[in-house]
C-alpha positions in Angstrom: 167.2 53.8 -33.5 168.2 51.5 -30.5 166.2 52.0 -27.4 167.4 54.7 -24.8 167.9 52.0 -22.2 169.8 49.6 -24.5 172.2 52.5 -25.4 172.7 53.5 -21.7 173.5 49.9 -20.9 176.1 49.6 -23.7 177.8 52.8 -22.6 177.7 51.8 -18.8 179.5 48.4 -19.9 182.1 50.4 -21.8 182.7 52.6 -18.8 183.0 49.7 -16.4 185.5 48.0 -18.6 187.5 51.1 -19.0 187.6 51.8 -15.3 188.6 48.2 -14.4 191.4 48.5 -16.7 192.8 51.9 -15.8 192.5 51.3 -12.2 195.0 48.5 -12.5 197.5 51.2 -13.7 199.4 52.4 -10.7 200.7 55.5 -12.6 197.0 56.7 -12.8 196.0 58.3 -9.6 192.2 59.2 -10.5 189.6 58.8 -13.1 186.8 61.3 -13.7 183.9 61.1 -15.9 182.3 64.2 -17.4 179.9 64.9 -20.2 176.6 63.4 -20.9 177.1 60.0 -19.3 177.9 61.7 -16.1 174.9 64.0 -15.7 172.7 63.8 -18.9 171.4 61.3 -21.5 173.5 59.5 -23.9 172.6 58.5 -27.5 174.3 56.2 -30.0 176.4 59.0 -31.4 177.6 60.0 -27.9 181.2 59.7 -26.7 182.4 59.0 -23.1 184.6 61.8 -21.8 187.3 61.1 -19.1 189.8 63.2 -17.2 192.7 61.0 -16.0 195.2 62.2 -13.3 198.6 60.6 -13.4 201.6 60.8 -11.1 203.8 63.8 -11.6 205.9 62.8 -14.6 206.6 64.1 -18.1 203.8 62.8 -20.4 204.4 62.0 -24.0 200.8 62.4 -24.8 198.0 64.0 -23.1 195.0 63.1 -25.2 193.8 59.6 -26.3 190.8 58.3 -28.4 190.2 55.0 -26.9 187.4 52.4 -27.5 185.6 49.9 -25.3 182.5 47.9 -26.1 182.5 49.7 -29.6 182.1 53.1 -27.7 184.7 55.8 -28.3 186.2 57.2 -25.2 188.0 60.6 -25.3 190.4 60.8 -22.5 192.4 64.0 -21.4 195.4 63.1 -19.1 196.9 65.5 -16.6 199.9 65.2 -14.3 198.8 65.5 -10.6 200.3 69.0 -10.2 199.0 70.3 -13.4 195.4 69.0 -12.4 195.6 70.7 -9.2 196.8 73.9 -10.9 193.9 73.8 -13.3 191.3 73.4 -10.4 192.8 76.0 -8.1 193.7 78.6 -10.7 191.1 78.0 -13.6 188.3 80.7 -13.8 185.2 79.3 -12.1 182.6 78.5 -14.9 185.4 78.0 -17.4 184.7 74.9 -19.5 187.1 72.9 -17.3 185.5 74.0 -14.1 181.9 73.5 -15.5 182.7 70.1 -16.7 184.3 69.2 -13.2 181.3 70.6 -11.3 179.0 68.0 -13.2 181.5 65.1 -13.3 181.7 61.9 -11.5 184.7 60.7 -9.6 185.1 57.1 -10.7 188.0 56.3 -8.3 190.8 58.2 -6.7 194.1 57.2 -4.9 194.9 60.8 -4.0 193.1 62.4 -0.8 193.5 65.9 -2.4 191.6 65.1 -5.4 188.7 63.4 -3.4 188.7 66.4 -1.1 188.0 68.8 -4.3 184.8 66.9 -4.7 183.5 67.9 -1.4 183.7 71.6 -2.7 183.3 71.1 -6.3 180.1 73.2 -6.7 181.4 76.2 -4.8 181.5 79.6 -6.7 183.7 82.1 -5.0 182.3 85.6 -4.6 185.2 87.4 -6.3 185.2 84.8 -9.2 181.5 85.2 -9.5 181.7 88.9 -9.9 184.3 88.6 -12.7 182.2 85.9 -14.5 179.1 88.0 -14.2 181.0 90.9 -16.0 182.3 88.6 -18.6 178.8 87.1 -19.3 177.2 90.4 -19.4 180.0 91.6 -21.8 179.5 88.8 -24.1 176.0 90.0 -24.7 177.0 93.4 -26.0 178.4 92.7 -29.5 175.5 90.4 -30.5 172.9 92.8 -28.8 174.4 95.7 -31.0 173.9 93.4 -34.1 170.3 92.5 -33.1 169.5 96.3 -32.5 171.1 97.2 -36.0 168.9 94.6 -37.8 166.0 95.8 -36.0 166.4 99.6 -36.2 168.5 100.0 -39.4 168.0 97.0 -41.6 164.5 96.2 -40.6 165.3 92.5 -40.9 163.4 90.9 -38.1 164.7 87.3 -38.8 168.3 88.3 -38.4 167.5 90.4 -35.4 166.0 87.1 -33.9 169.0 85.2 -34.9 171.3 87.7 -33.1 169.0 87.9 -30.1 169.4 84.1 -29.4 173.0 84.8 -28.8 172.2 87.6 -26.4 169.8 85.1 -24.7 172.6 82.7 -24.0 174.7 85.3 -22.6 172.0 86.4 -20.3 171.3 82.9 -19.2 174.9 82.7 -18.0 174.4 86.0 -16.0 171.1 84.6 -14.6 172.8 81.2 -13.6 175.8 82.7 -12.0 173.8 85.1 -10.1 172.0 82.2 -8.6 175.3 80.7 -7.4 175.3 77.8 -9.9 178.1 77.0 -12.6 176.9 77.7 -16.1 176.6 74.5 -18.0 176.3 73.7 -21.7 172.5 73.9 -21.7 172.6 77.0 -19.6 169.3 78.6 -21.0 167.5 75.6 -19.3 169.1 76.6 -16.0 168.1 80.2 -16.4 164.5 79.3 -17.3 164.4 77.3 -14.0 165.6 80.6 -12.1 163.7 83.2 -14.0 161.0 81.5 -16.2 159.0 84.7 -16.9 161.9 86.5 -18.4 163.5 83.7 -20.4 160.3 82.1 -21.6 159.3 85.6 -23.0 162.7 86.2 -24.8 163.4 82.6 -25.8 160.6 80.1 -25.7 157.9 82.5 -26.8 160.0 84.2 -29.3 161.0 80.9 -31.0 157.4 79.6 -31.1 155.7 82.9 -32.1 156.1 85.4 -34.9 159.4 87.3 -35.4 158.0 90.7 -36.2 158.6 94.3 -35.4 156.4 94.1 -32.3 157.7 90.9 -30.8 161.4 91.7 -31.5 161.1 95.3 -30.3 159.4 94.0 -27.0 162.3 91.4 -26.5 164.9 94.3 -27.0 163.0 96.4 -24.5 162.9 93.5 -21.9 166.7 92.9 -22.4 167.5 96.4 -21.7 165.3 96.6 -18.6 167.0 93.3 -17.4 170.4 94.5 -17.7 169.6 98.0 -16.2 168.1 96.2 -13.2 171.2 94.3 -12.5 173.8 97.1 -13.7 175.1 97.6 -10.2 176.0 94.1 -9.7 177.1 92.7 -13.1 179.8 95.3 -13.7 181.2 95.7 -10.1 184.7 94.7 -11.1 184.7 97.4 -13.7 183.5 100.0 -11.2 186.1 98.8 -8.7 188.8 99.1 -11.1 188.0 102.7 -12.2 187.3 103.7 -8.5 190.8 102.3 -7.5 192.5 104.1 -10.3 191.0 107.5 -9.4 190.6 108.8 -12.8 189.7 108.1 -16.3 191.1 105.1 -18.1 191.3 104.7 -21.9 189.4 101.8 -23.5 192.6 100.2 -24.4 193.8 100.1 -20.7 190.4 98.7 -19.6 190.4 96.0 -22.3 194.0 95.0 -21.5 193.2 94.8 -17.8 190.1 92.6 -18.1 191.3 90.4 -21.0 194.3 89.6 -18.8 192.2 88.7 -15.6 188.9 87.4 -17.3 189.4 87.1 -21.0 186.6 89.7 -21.2 187.8 91.4 -24.4 184.4 92.8 -25.2 184.5 95.0 -22.1 185.1 98.2 -24.3 181.6 97.6 -25.8 180.2 97.3 -22.2 181.9 100.6 -21.4 180.2 102.4 -24.2 176.8 100.7 -23.4 177.1 102.0 -19.8 178.2 105.5 -20.9 175.1 105.8 -23.1 173.0 105.1 -19.9 175.0 107.5 -17.7 176.3 104.7 -15.4 179.8 105.7 -16.2 181.2 108.7 -17.9 182.8 109.0 -21.2 185.7 111.3 -22.1 188.7 111.2 -24.4 192.4 111.0 -23.6 195.4 111.9 -25.8 197.3 108.9 -27.4 200.1 108.7 -29.8 200.0 106.0 -32.4 203.7 105.1 -32.3 206.5 106.0 -29.9 207.8 108.5 -32.4 204.5 109.9 -33.6 204.3 113.7 -33.7 200.5 113.8 -33.8 198.4 113.3 -30.9 195.0 111.4 -31.4 192.0 111.2 -29.1 191.1 107.9 -27.6 187.8 107.0 -25.7 188.2 106.8 -22.0 185.9 106.2 -19.2 185.6 106.9 -15.5 183.2 106.2 -12.7 181.6 108.5 -10.0 179.6 106.5 -7.6 177.6 109.5 -6.5 176.5 110.3 -10.2 175.8 106.7 -11.1 172.2 105.5 -11.4 
């Protein structure tokens, strides 16, 4: 395997050649490097990832697989207006924003794009609240699987595998709580902020035995971690239920937060919260079709701040 310094030099030469060429194209307003070459280490199987911003025109293609110095360069091309919309309208900590936050501006002929770089690490408070809820909700399906394999199937190895998915979701919670954009290696970020917790449920669990004692302890720590933050991480849900001034069905809640945050797992979070008396679970009548004569019962939830923990 080539030395790391030789690989880095080859990739840097490829990037320089690419930048020199594309900067001569008057229709390209900006070039942005993201991915490993921008903020991490490259190896011989790496690619170079580039966002290009063009003038506002109809594009025949938006994706290209280019080559310079025998290095593959993956290019995503955006018209200027679309790129601005992605930055202004994308969910903070989405893949696009996460990649932009760790990117490198190679050149820009557009002052607006340059100005975005002065503020690219910002995480707005409202957006942070939505992302915290989304990350915590992601943990719920895999946490339920881990608990099932621990309590019912008694298979500690599968419980461990599901727990690793939970750890990644909680790492996003920790990172967002500390005002950073969650990156690809988000567990490393979380360990930096909360080493005691994440070393216990991640590093120590990987390195140590996967038995009833260690898995059970990890599940207890995860439940305690979530409960310690339960007021903060589900704030958008509490605000929604408070504004609605009454119970809302699981379907209504899911539709609401799938639309605003792609948080389709929110119904499982509601059940988890209801089990811990943070919100109240009731039932609401529902007809399966417009012409149904039979009324069914659907899970519904409401929030009483005075009764909440």
